[in-house]
C-alpha positions in Angstrom: 109.1 145.6 150.0 109.4 142.1 148.2 110.5 142.0 144.6 107.9 140.7 142.2 108.6 137.2 141.1 109.6 136.7 137.5 107.9 134.3 135.1 111.1 132.2 135.0 110.9 131.5 138.7 107.2 130.4 138.3 108.1 128.1 135.5 111.0 126.6 137.4 108.6 125.7 140.2 106.1 124.2 137.8 108.6 122.1 135.8 110.0 120.0 138.5 112.0 116.9 137.6 109.0 114.8 138.4 106.7 116.8 136.1 109.3 116.7 133.3 109.6 112.9 133.7 105.8 112.5 133.6 105.5 114.5 130.4 108.3 112.5 128.8 106.5 109.3 129.8 103.2 110.5 128.3 104.9 111.4 125.1 106.6 108.0 124.9 103.3 106.3 125.6 101.5 108.3 122.8 104.3 107.4 120.3 104.1 103.7 121.3 100.3 103.7 121.0 100.5 105.3 117.5 103.0 102.7 116.3 101.0 99.9 117.7 97.9 101.3 115.9 99.6 101.6 112.6 100.8 98.0 112.7 97.4 96.7 113.8 95.5 98.5 111.0 97.9 97.1 108.4 97.5 93.5 109.7 95.7 91.4 107.1 95.1 88.5 109.5 92.8 90.8 111.6 91.3 93.0 108.8 90.9 90.7 105.8 88.1 91.0 103.3 84.9 89.1 104.0 85.4 86.7 101.0 88.8 85.7 102.4 87.4 85.2 105.9 84.8 82.8 104.4 87.4 80.9 102.5 89.6 80.6 105.6 87.1 80.0 108.4 84.2 78.2 106.8 84.5 74.7 105.3 83.6 74.8 101.6 81.4 71.7 101.8 79.2 73.2 104.5 79.1 76.6 102.7 78.0 74.9 99.5 75.4 72.8 101.3 74.0 75.9 103.0 73.9 77.7 99.7 72.0 74.9 98.0 69.5 74.9 100.8 68.9 78.6 100.5 68.4 78.2 96.7 65.9 75.5 97.3 64.1 77.6 99.9 64.0 80.5 97.4 62.4 78.3 94.7 59.8 77.0 97.2 58.9 80.6 98.2 58.6 81.7 94.6 56.3 78.7 93.9 54.2 79.5 96.9 54.0 83.2 95.9 52.8 82.2 92.4 50.1 79.9 93.9 49.0 82.8 96.2 48.8 85.2 93.3 46.8 82.8 91.3 44.4 82.2 94.2 44.0 86.0 94.6 43.3 86.4 90.9 40.7 83.6 91.0 38.9 85.0 94.0 38.4 88.4 92.4 
């Protein structure tokens, strides 16, 4: 009758040199990914606050011109709303 195989024999067959090398490769890949992620997250050129992005990527003259246009549009809208409210009050 054949002797029962021990657990060590089964583990020896599972952990072949190829499997061990593959596990080491995966672990190395995980470590490299983790290191790359920590340097990426700490990079201020990629993740800078919105105000700094505006200063860096939008010309101040165009930003100021756009801001003035928006302010003028808001004034016009307020005036039109006042006129509309006055018209509604008059028609009641």
